All heavy atoms as an XYZ file, in Angstrom:
775
protein
N     197.732   -168.483     -1.700
C     198.957   -167.519     -1.480
C     200.209   -168.368     -1.647
O     200.237   -169.569     -1.329
C     198.908   -166.944     -0.185
C     197.831   -165.906      0.147
S     197.911   -165.096      1.742
C     199.092   -163.803      1.196
N     201.177   -167.805     -2.168
C     202.498   -168.378     -2.193
C     203.111   -168.448     -0.848
O     202.664   -167.747      0.081
C     203.459   -167.684     -3.201
O     203.719   -166.486     -2.648
C     202.812   -167.603     -4.543
N     204.086   -169.276     -0.567
C     204.785   -169.307      0.745
C     205.399   -167.931      1.011
O     205.362   -167.447      2.155
C     205.824   -170.390      0.718
C     206.510   -170.624      2.010
C     205.603   -170.939      3.152
O     204.637   -171.742      2.924
O     205.864   -170.559      4.283
N     205.951   -167.260      0.007
C     206.639   -166.015      0.199
C     205.506   -164.920      0.532
O     205.749   -164.100      1.530
C     207.243   -165.544     -1.057
C     207.930   -164.167     -0.960
C     208.694   -163.793     -2.197
O     209.035   -164.690     -3.065
O     209.005   -162.626     -2.352
N     204.383   -164.954     -0.133
C     203.327   -163.996      0.334
C     202.794   -164.306      1.760
O     202.614   -163.372      2.484
C     202.181   -164.137     -0.628
C     202.336   -163.670     -2.038
C     201.284   -163.981     -2.979
O     200.633   -165.154     -2.819
O     200.959   -163.164     -3.911
N     202.716   -165.526      2.079
C     202.312   -165.914      3.425
C     203.287   -165.399      4.444
O     202.922   -164.783      5.550
C     202.082   -167.345      3.590
C     201.539   -167.867      4.875
C     200.239   -167.289      5.254
C     201.459   -169.410      4.870
N     204.597   -165.568      4.182
C     205.625   -165.117      5.155
C     205.507   -163.520      5.290
O     205.784   -163.069      6.340
C     206.976   -165.599      4.707
C     207.133   -167.105      4.924
C     206.796   -167.528      6.358
O     207.293   -166.939      7.359
N     206.060   -168.533      6.490
N     205.356   -162.863      4.160
C     205.261   -161.475      4.228
C     204.128   -160.995      5.076
O     204.210   -160.171      5.856
C     205.087   -160.963      2.702
O     206.222   -161.259      2.019
C     204.920   -159.429      2.723
N     202.967   -161.661      4.892
C     201.779   -161.358      5.659
C     201.995   -161.599      7.203
O     201.669   -160.739      7.941
C     200.487   -162.165      5.162
N     202.619   -162.678      7.439
C     202.933   -162.961      8.924
C     203.906   -161.896      9.468
O     203.741   -161.472     10.661
C     203.546   -164.409      9.003
C     204.136   -164.568     10.455
C     202.594   -165.495      8.702
N     204.765   -161.409      8.623
C     205.785   -160.334      9.180
C     205.171   -159.008      9.388
O     205.674   -158.174     10.155
C     206.838   -160.160      8.078
O     206.391   -159.400      6.981
N     203.818   -158.797      8.950
C     203.144   -157.659      9.311
C     202.904   -157.547     10.844
O     202.797   -156.296     11.332
C     201.790   -157.557      8.696
C     201.805   -157.476      7.186
C     200.706   -157.775      6.357
C     202.959   -157.121      6.491
C     200.730   -157.744      4.997
C     203.014   -156.982      5.066
C     201.842   -157.355      4.314
N     202.922   -158.588     11.576
C     202.881   -158.551     13.013
C     203.979   -157.796     13.701
O     203.844   -157.248     14.805
C     202.698   -159.877     13.604
C     201.425   -160.714     13.252
C     201.571   -162.171     13.743
C     200.252   -159.954     13.914
N     205.181   -157.709     12.994
C     206.247   -156.963     13.507
C     206.190   -155.445     13.283
O     206.957   -154.657     13.711
C     207.538   -157.443     12.870
C     207.822   -158.943     13.119
O     207.448   -159.372     14.230
O     208.448   -159.551     12.237
N     205.004   -155.013     12.574
C     204.950   -153.630     12.300
C     203.618   -152.991     12.874
O     202.906   -152.201     12.255
C     204.868   -153.437     10.767
C     206.059   -153.957     10.053
C     206.157   -153.806      8.561
N     204.988   -153.390      7.985
C     204.786   -153.507      6.601
N     205.584   -154.199      5.879
N     203.702   -153.117      5.987
N     203.283   -153.406     14.139
C     201.956   -152.964     14.646
C     202.172   -151.719     15.555
O     201.138   -151.132     16.129
C     201.217   -154.050     15.430
C     200.878   -155.170     14.553
C     202.091   -154.522     16.602
N     203.386   -151.123     15.720
C     203.521   -149.981     16.544
C     203.395   -148.678     15.603
O     203.755   -148.708     14.454
C     204.887   -149.903     17.131
O     205.117   -148.704     17.788
N     202.751   -147.665     16.310
C     202.686   -146.388     15.486
C     203.425   -145.312     16.158
O     203.194   -144.065     15.917
C     201.132   -146.003     15.328
C     200.517   -146.906     14.310
C     200.460   -145.895     16.597
N     204.321   -145.585     17.071
C     205.088   -144.672     17.900
C     205.919   -143.796     17.027
O     205.879   -142.517     17.104
C     205.920   -145.363     18.948
C     206.818   -144.382     19.685
C     205.028   -146.139     19.964
N     206.679   -144.376     16.076
C     207.483   -143.513     15.120
C     206.669   -142.528     14.321
O     207.116   -141.436     14.221
C     208.304   -144.455     14.268
N     205.547   -142.989     13.867
C     204.670   -142.101     13.037
C     204.117   -141.031     13.901
O     204.094   -139.859     13.448
C     203.573   -142.940     12.424
C     204.006   -143.885     11.354
C     204.517   -145.174     11.838
O     204.663   -145.370     13.104
O     204.857   -146.045     10.983
N     203.769   -141.338     15.026
C     203.193   -140.283     16.048
C     204.303   -139.251     16.458
O     203.943   -138.056     16.386
N     205.461   -139.743     16.617
C     206.535   -138.719     16.985
C     206.796   -137.868     15.736
O     206.976   -136.640     15.872
C     207.761   -139.511     17.369
C     207.501   -140.123     18.750
C     209.012   -138.566     17.415
C     208.628   -141.099     19.216
N     206.903   -138.469     14.591
C     207.154   -137.708     13.380
C     206.055   -136.690     13.059
O     206.279   -135.527     12.815
C     207.396   -138.626     12.073
N     204.861   -137.092     13.230
C     203.709   -136.259     13.032
C     203.619   -135.051     14.072
O     203.447   -133.918     13.749
C     202.369   -137.007     13.130
N     204.053   -135.350     15.242
C     204.116   -134.354     16.320
C     205.196   -133.257     15.969
O     205.021   -132.147     16.231
N     206.289   -133.743     15.391
C     207.319   -132.737     14.936
C     206.902   -131.834     13.820
O     207.246   -130.684     13.873
C     208.547   -133.480     14.548
C     209.327   -134.165     15.739
C     210.698   -134.783     15.293
N     211.273   -135.317     16.413
C     211.807   -136.625     16.393
N     211.772   -137.435     15.203
N     212.349   -137.187     17.437
N     206.122   -132.453     12.915
C     205.614   -131.649     11.769
C     204.511   -130.731     12.144
O     204.421   -129.542     11.688
C     205.110   -132.597     10.606
C     204.424   -131.864      9.442
C     206.342   -133.402      9.978
N     203.617   -131.180     13.199
C     202.445   -130.413     13.492
C     201.277   -130.956     12.837
O     201.230   -130.971     11.623
N     200.327   -131.390     13.655
C     199.104   -131.920     13.056
C     197.826   -131.282     13.675
O     197.935   -130.609     14.699
C     198.997   -133.448     13.382
O     198.730   -133.640     14.814
C     200.262   -134.205     12.960
N     196.726   -131.576     13.076
C     195.484   -131.163     13.630
C     194.840   -132.360     14.356
O     193.877   -132.154     15.073
C     194.452   -130.791     12.547
C     194.860   -129.511     11.828
N     195.126   -128.280     12.503
C     195.008   -129.218     10.525
C     195.425   -127.434     11.651
N     195.386   -127.863     10.546
N     195.379   -133.591     14.180
C     194.907   -134.776     14.869
C     195.425   -136.017     14.337
O     195.966   -136.020     13.220
N     195.484   -137.048     15.180
C     195.936   -138.402     14.841
C     195.101   -139.368     15.456
O     194.429   -139.232     16.514
C     197.334   -138.673     15.384
C     198.409   -137.798     14.869
S     200.110   -138.051     15.544
C     200.047   -137.192     16.989
N     194.958   -140.567     14.799
C     194.074   -141.626     15.318
C     194.711   -142.948     14.787
O     194.840   -143.119     13.536
C     192.737   -141.513     14.732
C     191.682   -142.393     15.494
N     191.732   -143.770     15.526
C     190.495   -142.033     16.062
C     190.662   -144.167     16.204
N     189.941   -143.109     16.483
N     195.021   -143.924     15.699
C     195.469   -145.164     15.204
C     194.270   -145.826     14.590
O     193.126   -145.711     14.948
C     196.049   -145.935     16.406
C     195.039   -146.463     17.355
O     194.204   -145.600     17.761
O     195.124   -147.612     17.772
N     194.623   -146.737     13.564
C     193.551   -147.329     12.733
C     193.471   -148.846     13.265
O     194.004   -149.737     12.669
C     193.898   -147.320     11.303
C     194.168   -145.831     10.895
C     192.825   -147.940     10.483
C     194.755   -145.752      9.510
N     192.730   -148.984     14.388
C     192.574   -150.241     14.866
C     191.103   -150.665     14.647
O     190.739   -150.987     13.506
C     192.843   -150.341     16.396
O     193.745   -149.254     16.676
C     193.809   -151.572     16.701
N     190.251   -150.616     15.617
C     188.897   -150.967     15.501
C     188.248   -150.193     14.382
O     188.335   -148.934     14.266
C     188.120   -150.820     16.701
C     188.618   -151.634     17.868
C     187.854   -151.288     19.212
O     186.705   -150.972     19.160
O     188.610   -151.279     20.259
N     187.527   -150.852     13.444
C     186.759   -150.119     12.481
C     187.575   -149.806     11.181
O     186.995   -149.268     10.269
N     188.841   -150.001     11.219
C     189.712   -149.731     10.026
C     189.824   -148.237      9.711
O     189.492   -147.415     10.551
N     190.225   -147.914      8.560
C     190.389   -146.576      8.188
C     189.045   -145.853      8.141
O     188.929   -144.679      8.503
C     191.147   -146.421      6.826
C     191.444   -145.039      6.444
C     190.370   -147.134      5.676
C     192.400   -144.250      7.375
N     187.977   -146.568      7.730
C     186.647   -145.888      7.752
C     186.258   -145.504      9.061
O     185.747   -144.376      9.375
C     185.593   -146.780      7.015
C     185.846   -147.079      5.625
C     184.638   -147.894      4.997
C     185.918   -145.710      4.768
N     186.356   -146.408     10.075
C     186.045   -146.063     11.450
C     186.921   -144.962     11.999
O     186.387   -144.016     12.683
N     188.254   -144.935     11.777
C     189.131   -143.899     12.257
C     188.671   -142.499     11.687
O     188.583   -141.569     12.357
C     190.603   -144.203     11.878
N     188.502   -142.546     10.316
C     188.105   -141.192      9.705
C     186.769   -140.740     10.235
O     186.554   -139.525     10.533
C     188.019   -141.304      8.184
C     187.467   -140.146      7.549
C     189.531   -141.563      7.684
N     185.787   -141.639     10.433
C     184.478   -141.250     10.931
C     184.648   -140.600     12.364
O     184.076   -139.611     12.683
C     183.580   -142.438     10.975
C     182.203   -142.100     11.538
C     181.171   -141.679     10.725
C     181.714   -142.239     12.871
N     180.021   -141.497     11.473
C     180.353   -141.768     12.855
C     182.260   -142.620     14.018
C     179.558   -141.785     13.975
C     181.461   -142.503     15.149
C     180.198   -142.083     15.202
N     185.437   -141.378     13.214
C     185.647   -140.819     14.573
C     186.355   -139.464     14.612
O     185.854   -138.532     15.376
C     186.468   -141.801     15.392
C     185.693   -143.076     15.806
C     186.472   -144.031     16.666
O     187.495   -143.623     17.248
O     186.068   -145.191     16.816
N     187.334   -139.252     13.689
C     188.025   -138.028     13.678
C     186.975   -136.849     13.150
O     187.075   -135.765     13.716
C     189.184   -138.067     12.726
C     190.314   -138.998     13.397
S     191.679   -139.228     12.193
C     192.646   -137.782     12.507
N     186.149   -137.224     12.201
C     185.195   -136.244     11.747
C     184.192   -135.891     12.872
O     183.763   -134.779     12.965
C     184.458   -136.864     10.557
S     185.435   -136.868      9.020
N     183.730   -136.902     13.625
C     182.863   -136.626     14.665
C     183.465   -135.696     15.757
O     182.789   -134.705     16.187
C     182.468   -137.929     15.364
C     181.610   -138.879     14.569
C     180.220   -138.258     14.303
O     179.549   -137.822     15.112
N     179.970   -138.137     12.938
N     184.691   -135.980     16.025
C     185.308   -135.046     17.080
C     185.553   -133.573     16.496
O     185.271   -132.640     17.187
C     186.688   -135.692     17.400
C     186.509   -136.903     18.277
C     187.662   -134.640     18.226
C     187.768   -137.763     18.425
N     185.891   -133.527     15.147
C     186.168   -132.227     14.570
C     184.896   -131.540     14.197
O     185.032   -130.332     13.932
C     187.142   -132.342     13.490
N     183.796   -132.209     14.021
C     182.542   -131.653     13.532
C     182.729   -131.259     12.035
O     182.133   -130.310     11.554
N     183.492   -132.134     11.375
C     183.737   -131.880      9.954
C     183.438   -133.122      9.195
O     183.156   -134.142      9.769
C     185.208   -131.568      9.703
C     185.701   -130.403     10.492
C     185.172   -129.062      9.836
C     185.666   -127.867     10.577
N     185.182   -126.630     10.078
N     183.468   -133.038      7.809
C     183.310   -134.214      6.973
C     184.590   -134.520      6.316
O     185.626   -133.792      6.564
N     184.619   -135.564      5.529
C     185.900   -135.951      4.824
C     185.579   -136.701      3.514
O     184.346   -137.142      3.372
C     186.697   -136.950      5.703
N     186.458   -136.589      2.624
C     186.392   -137.368      1.350
C     187.468   -138.258      1.343
O     188.672   -137.881      1.651
C     186.462   -136.434      0.141
C     185.290   -135.527     -0.044
C     185.396   -134.719     -1.313
O     186.450   -134.474     -1.790
N     184.306   -134.210     -1.804
N     187.268   -139.558      0.975
C     188.391   -140.524      0.912
C     188.497   -141.010     -0.546
O     187.499   -141.167     -1.249
C     188.119   -141.756      1.739
C     188.075   -141.496      3.262
C     187.653   -142.806      3.922
C     189.345   -140.960      3.761
N     189.767   -141.181     -0.978
C     189.921   -141.752     -2.274
C     190.644   -143.162     -2.023
O     191.744   -143.204     -1.691
C     190.839   -140.764     -3.147
C     190.054   -139.591     -3.591
C     189.376   -139.372     -4.612
C     190.073   -138.354     -2.807
N     188.878   -138.054     -4.628
C     189.340   -137.372     -3.474
C     190.756   -137.868     -1.588
C     189.097   -136.111     -3.007
C     190.616   -136.602     -1.120
C     189.745   -135.748     -1.844
N     189.789   -144.129     -2.285
C     190.266   -145.477     -1.926
C     191.543   -145.825     -2.614
O     192.496   -146.413     -2.056
C     189.200   -146.570     -2.309
C     189.516   -147.934     -1.833
C     188.384   -148.830     -2.042
O     187.291   -148.479     -2.359
O     188.618   -150.090     -1.867
N     191.736   -145.361     -3.897
C     192.926   -145.783     -4.637
C     194.166   -145.041     -4.118
O     195.388   -145.485     -4.408
C     192.803   -145.406     -6.123
C     192.704   -143.934     -6.379
C     191.289   -143.273     -6.216
O     190.428   -143.974     -5.813
O     191.153   -142.073     -6.493
N     194.082   -144.098     -3.135
C     195.185   -143.388     -2.644
C     195.553   -143.888     -1.220
O     196.561   -143.500     -0.718
C     194.966   -141.883     -2.505
C     194.919   -141.200     -3.905
C     194.889   -139.729     -3.827
C     194.941   -139.172     -5.216
N     195.115   -137.705     -5.164
N     194.762   -144.831     -0.736
C     195.080   -145.417      0.567
C     195.994   -146.559      0.271
O     195.829   -147.550     -0.325
C     193.749   -145.985      1.234
C     192.804   -144.784      1.416
C     194.124   -146.669      2.518
C     191.399   -145.236      1.938
N     197.276   -146.464      0.958
C     198.236   -147.519      0.718
C     197.810   -148.817      1.356
O     197.252   -148.869      2.474
C     199.488   -147.013      1.435
C     199.060   -145.830      2.201
C     197.717   -145.395      1.771
N     198.011   -149.836      0.576
C     197.607   -151.256      1.030
C     198.590   -152.314      0.506
O     198.810   -152.236     -0.719
C     196.150   -151.531      0.636
C     195.615   -152.772      1.285
S     193.936   -153.097      0.825
C     193.139   -151.496      1.086
N     199.078   -153.066      1.340
C     199.970   -154.175      0.874
C     199.174   -155.155     -0.111
O     197.996   -155.446      0.164
C     200.496   -154.930      2.026
C     201.378   -154.025      2.984
C     202.686   -153.551      2.351
O     203.018   -154.099      1.298
O     203.275   -152.638      3.017
N     199.831   -155.683     -1.065
C     199.209   -156.606     -2.076
C     198.729   -157.904     -1.218
O     197.680   -158.447     -1.616
C     200.243   -156.941     -3.001
C     201.423   -156.194     -2.737
C     201.207   -155.390     -1.514
N     199.455   -158.282     -0.203
C     198.981   -159.556      0.459
C     197.739   -159.218      1.192
O     196.800   -160.115      1.323
C     200.114   -159.867      1.459
C     201.445   -160.311      0.765
C     202.340   -159.238      0.363
O     202.083   -157.980      0.621
O     203.366   -159.558     -0.267
N     197.582   -158.044      1.753
C     196.344   -157.663      2.421
C     195.155   -157.779      1.450
O     194.097   -158.097      1.824
C     196.494   -156.198      3.087
O     197.596   -156.237      4.027
C     195.157   -155.838      3.822
N     195.397   -157.112      0.234
C     194.364   -157.087     -0.741
C     193.879   -158.569     -1.072
O     192.713   -158.905     -1.152
C     194.829   -156.357     -1.971
C     194.864   -154.927     -1.823
C     195.397   -154.276     -3.126
C     195.631   -152.777     -3.007
N     196.081   -152.128     -4.259
N     194.975   -159.396     -1.155
C     194.618   -160.757     -1.663
C     193.908   -161.540     -0.473
O     192.944   -162.266     -0.840
C     195.958   -161.519     -1.905
C     195.779   -162.770     -2.676
C     197.168   -163.223     -3.083
C     197.123   -164.382     -4.041
N     198.393   -164.879     -4.567
N     194.275   -161.360      0.664
C     193.598   -162.076      1.848
C     192.144   -161.567      1.889
O     191.193   -162.308      2.091
C     194.388   -161.804      3.172
C     195.627   -162.560      3.160
C     193.455   -162.168      4.318
C     196.590   -162.193      4.259
N     191.889   -160.189      1.840
C     190.604   -159.581      1.883
C     189.730   -160.063      0.744
O     188.569   -160.360      1.011
C     190.681   -158.069      1.905
S     191.327   -157.445      3.525
N     190.291   -160.202     -0.425
C     189.490   -160.650     -1.563
C     189.048   -162.106     -1.283
O     187.863   -162.462     -1.578
C     190.310   -160.635     -2.853
C     190.412   -159.081     -3.380
C     191.336   -158.962     -4.565
O     191.778   -159.999     -5.063
O     191.561   -157.795     -4.947
N     189.958   -162.964     -0.884
C     189.718   -164.396     -0.649
C     188.636   -164.562      0.415
O     187.687   -165.351      0.179
C     190.949   -165.056     -0.239
C     190.714   -166.588      0.047
C     190.681   -167.436     -1.089
C     190.411   -167.062      1.262
C     190.481   -168.801     -0.853
C     190.189   -168.450      1.422
C     190.214   -169.314      0.413
N     188.643   -163.788      1.513
C     187.666   -163.971      2.662
C     186.456   -162.970      2.536
O     185.604   -162.894      3.377
C     188.398   -163.773      3.906
C     189.191   -164.957      4.303
C     190.580   -164.829      4.247
C     188.702   -166.118      4.761
C     191.442   -165.905      4.550
C     189.446   -167.211      4.984
C     190.847   -167.100      4.957
N     186.492   -162.199      1.388
C     185.371   -161.229      1.173
C     185.325   -160.245      2.331
O     184.163   -160.077      2.910
C     184.072   -161.924      0.948
C     182.986   -160.976      0.357
O     183.393   -160.062     -0.433
N     181.723   -161.217      0.607
N     186.376   -159.689      2.701
C     186.498   -158.703      3.739
C     186.740   -157.310      3.133
O     187.531   -157.147      2.219
C     187.699   -159.004      4.728
C     187.522   -160.394      5.390
C     187.912   -157.843      5.807
C     188.604   -160.876      6.178
N     186.021   -156.354      3.606
C     186.206   -154.927      3.157
C     187.621   -154.397      3.837
O     187.589   -154.161      5.040
C     185.033   -154.046      3.653
C     185.188   -152.601      3.123
O     186.230   -152.259      2.596
O     184.220   -151.847      3.298
N     188.558   -154.241      3.025
C     189.908   -153.823      3.629
C     189.785   -152.410      4.266
O     190.650   -152.087      5.126
C     190.756   -153.773      2.430
C     189.922   -153.605      1.249
C     188.689   -154.343      1.588
N     188.768   -151.563      3.923
C     188.671   -150.273      4.568
C     188.050   -150.389      5.959
O     188.096   -149.423      6.737
C     187.832   -149.376      3.657
C     188.330   -149.167      2.321
C     187.536   -148.182      1.489
C     189.769   -148.660      2.347
N     187.547   -151.571      6.393
C     187.050   -151.713      7.670
C     187.891   -152.758      8.531
O     187.532   -153.073      9.655
C     185.536   -152.290      7.600
C     184.621   -151.337      6.949
C     183.198   -151.980      6.913
N     182.362   -151.112      6.172
C     181.589   -150.125      6.665
N     181.723   -149.826      7.955
N     180.857   -149.431      5.950
N     188.901   -153.222      7.898
C     189.821   -154.085      8.457
C     190.634   -153.464      9.655
O     191.177   -152.373      9.538
C     190.745   -154.663      7.437
C     191.717   -155.842      7.745
C     190.871   -157.087      8.031
C     192.685   -156.057      6.595
N     190.786   -154.275     10.709
C     191.608   -153.869     11.801
C     193.021   -153.528     11.225
O     193.582   -154.554     10.541
C     191.688   -154.856     13.007
C     190.390   -154.990     13.659
C     192.872   -154.577     13.918
C     190.266   -156.069     14.659
N     193.533   -152.445     11.392
C     194.763   -152.041     10.753
C     195.827   -151.562     11.759
O     196.411   -150.492     11.677
C     194.498   -150.949      9.722
O     193.602   -151.418      8.762
N     196.110   -152.433     12.779
C     197.096   -152.037     13.756
C     198.453   -151.735     13.010
O     198.797   -152.479     12.128
C     197.313   -153.268     14.771
O     196.057   -153.486     15.449
N     199.070   -150.738     13.469
C     200.365   -150.398     12.906
C     200.204   -149.210     11.863
O     201.184   -148.827     11.246
N     198.834   -148.806     11.664
C     198.669   -147.729     10.811
C     197.981   -146.541     11.550
O     197.402   -146.735     12.551
C     197.606   -148.156      9.695
O     198.223   -149.204      8.964
N     198.191   -145.372     11.055
C     197.717   -144.190     11.711
C     197.098   -143.167     10.686
O     197.720   -142.948      9.712
C     198.727   -143.470     12.597
C     198.262   -142.289     13.397
S     199.429   -141.502     14.407
C     199.872   -142.825     15.606
N     195.977   -142.655     11.006
C     195.360   -141.474     10.244
C     195.903   -140.266     10.842
O     195.785   -140.097     12.052
C     193.861   -141.645     10.304
N     196.437   -139.355      9.996
C     196.948   -138.153     10.535
C     196.443   -136.950      9.740
O     196.457   -137.058      8.482
C     198.560   -138.127     10.445
C     199.175   -139.401     11.183
C     199.159   -136.901     10.932
C     200.554   -139.608     10.974
N     195.914   -135.985     10.407
C     195.391   -134.746      9.744
C     196.427   -133.741      9.850
O     196.867   -133.326     11.033
C     194.116   -134.198     10.388
C     193.025   -135.317     10.378
C     193.525   -132.978      9.727
C     191.817   -135.003     11.120
N     196.969   -133.192      8.785
C     197.977   -132.192      8.720
C     197.522   -131.087      7.893
O     196.773   -131.263      6.848
C     199.395   -132.747      8.169
C     199.926   -133.799      9.088
C     199.297   -133.262      6.777
N     197.989   -129.837      8.126
C     197.686   -128.808      7.171
C     198.244   -129.002      5.859
O     199.276   -129.660      5.702
C     198.347   -127.573      7.852
C     198.573   -127.980      9.289
C     198.759   -129.443      9.295
N     197.568   -128.471      4.801
C     198.061   -128.710      3.458
C     199.463   -128.309      3.235
O     200.177   -129.085      2.575
C     197.142   -128.019      2.484
N     199.995   -127.246      3.864
C     201.361   -126.884      3.701
C     202.380   -127.778      4.374
O     203.522   -127.590      4.244
C     201.559   -125.435      4.069
C     201.327   -125.138      5.646
O     200.539   -125.823      6.235
O     201.936   -124.193      6.118
N     201.949   -128.721      5.208
C     202.760   -129.640      5.854
C     202.811   -130.995      5.256
O     203.453   -131.979      5.676
C     202.308   -129.785      7.382
C     202.390   -128.554      8.097
C     203.725   -128.122      8.603
C     203.561   -126.957      9.519
N     204.826   -126.579     10.086
N     201.940   -131.187      4.267
C     201.752   -132.529      3.622
C     203.043   -133.204      3.179
O     203.328   -134.337      3.418
C     200.707   -132.555      2.509
C     200.320   -133.792      1.902
C     199.796   -134.803      2.829
C     199.353   -133.595      0.720
N     203.840   -132.475      2.454
C     205.080   -132.960      1.878
C     205.999   -133.396      3.014
O     206.764   -134.403      2.858
C     205.717   -132.010      0.933
C     205.083   -131.882     -0.382
C     205.857   -131.010     -1.322
O     207.098   -130.856     -1.204
O     205.223   -130.424     -2.261
N     206.000   -132.775      4.119
C     206.873   -133.130      5.286
C     206.470   -134.476      5.757
O     207.299   -135.201      6.362
C     206.826   -132.013      6.404
C     207.442   -130.773      5.963
C     207.390   -129.793      7.082
O     208.020   -129.948      8.162
O     206.681   -128.707      6.895
N     205.184   -134.820      5.720
C     204.671   -136.084      6.324
C     204.911   -137.213      5.291
O     204.864   -138.392      5.703
C     203.164   -135.906      6.469
C     202.897   -135.265      7.859
S     203.697   -135.859      9.354
C     203.108   -137.582      9.367
N     205.076   -137.065      4.100
C     205.243   -138.130      3.072
C     206.568   -138.814      3.218
O     207.558   -138.672      3.560
C     204.943   -137.670      1.689
C     203.515   -137.219      1.440
C     203.340   -136.706      0.069
O     204.180   -136.398     -0.665
O     202.109   -136.662     -0.244
């Protein structure tokens, strides 16, 4: 990694709160929220499906991921979908509220 990439990756520690996202989602109206910590996005989606008694489809290419995260995961052979992702939140919103959440 370049020094700049490394500094960017280190700066991710400053973005581990999901309070703002939770408040915004609450204003829009959701069916559920789950912080993506243990188990990564796959674990969070699985837990939400278990609670709701529903299934889900994920499109990996639509899951936002920083290039530095991709690079680190590739180097260490880590599945980024199972990576602890503090600072991220999975939010279930009705289809008609999707644009408000983006």
